[in-house]
C-alpha positions in Angstrom: 48.2 77.2 135.7 45.6 78.5 133.2 47.2 82.0 133.2 51.0 80.7 133.4 51.3 78.0 130.9 49.9 77.3 127.6 47.2 74.7 127.1 48.2 71.1 128.0 51.7 71.9 127.8 54.6 73.3 130.2 55.5 76.3 128.2 55.0 79.6 129.9 52.6 82.1 128.4 54.0 85.2 126.8 52.2 87.5 129.3 53.8 85.2 132.1 57.4 85.8 130.4 57.0 89.7 130.2 55.7 89.5 134.0 59.1 87.5 134.6 61.3 90.2 133.1 59.4 93.2 134.7 59.7 91.4 138.1 63.2 90.9 137.8 64.1 94.2 136.6 62.2 95.6 139.5 64.1 93.2 141.7 67.4 94.2 140.3 66.7 97.9 140.9 65.9 97.1 144.6 69.2 95.2 145.0 71.2 97.9 143.3 69.7 100.7 145.5 70.3 98.6 148.7 74.0 97.8 147.6 74.5 101.3 146.9 73.1 102.1 150.3 75.1 99.7 152.0 78.4 100.3 150.5 77.9 104.0 149.9 80.0 103.9 146.4 79.5 101.9 143.4 81.7 99.2 144.7 78.9 96.7 146.1 76.6 97.6 143.2 79.4 96.5 140.8 79.9 92.9 142.6 76.2 92.6 142.8 76.1 93.3 139.0 78.8 90.9 138.4 77.0 88.1 140.7 73.7 88.9 138.8 75.3 88.5 135.3 77.3 85.3 136.0 74.4 83.7 137.7 71.9 84.8 134.7 74.2 83.3 132.5 74.7 79.9 134.6 70.9 79.5 134.7 70.5 80.3 131.2 72.8 77.7 129.7 70.2 74.7 130.5 67.6 76.7 128.8 69.6 77.5 125.8 70.8 74.0 125.4 67.9 72.0 126.4 69.7 70.0 129.1 68.8 69.6 132.5 65.5 68.3 133.9 63.1 67.6 131.4 59.5 68.2 132.3 56.6 65.7 132.5 55.2 64.7 129.3 51.9 66.2 129.7 50.6 69.1 132.1 47.8 68.2 134.5 45.1 70.8 135.1 45.8 70.8 139.0 49.1 70.9 140.2 51.3 72.0 143.0 53.1 75.1 142.9 56.5 72.9 143.3 55.6 71.2 140.3 55.0 74.3 138.1 58.5 75.8 139.2 60.4 72.6 138.6 58.8 71.9 135.1 57.8 75.2 133.8 59.9 76.1 130.4 60.7 79.7 129.6 61.5 80.7 126.2 65.1 81.4 125.3 64.7 85.1 124.9 63.8 85.2 128.6 66.7 83.3 129.3 69.2 85.6 127.5 67.5 88.9 128.6 67.7 88.0 132.4 71.2 88.7 132.7 70.9 92.0 130.8 68.2 93.0 132.5 69.6 92.4 135.9 72.7 94.5 134.9 70.9 97.3 134.0 68.3 97.3 136.7 71.3 96.9 139.4 72.9 100.2 137.7 69.8 102.1 137.6 68.8 101.0 141.2 72.4 102.1 142.3 72.2 105.5 140.7 68.8 106.3 142.4 70.7 106.6 145.9 72.2 109.8 146.6 73.8 110.0 149.9 73.3 112.7 151.9 76.4 115.2 152.5 77.2 115.9 156.1 
């Protein structure tokens, strides 16, 4: 928890937020590549892109509005991983950036695949 959360609260650190964005981008690239490899054209990648944008917006709404499950009042020094995942709060800019990064990553990954000409 020391590296992931700011001291005594459930807000994640800026470094952790940047790592979330980077790992999301890498996962989106891998997903776009796999979708293109499976479908051979861009249709599968476009479907994945749509799903990632819709889900990204869906998961950003509670962060933006402040609704949803409210974290515990104080963060203990020792906590299980599930409690950290359930109670951690990300900044609004991360929630808004996720769908954009997902879309860009899917398109980038899909364009990395070049089918071999027979």
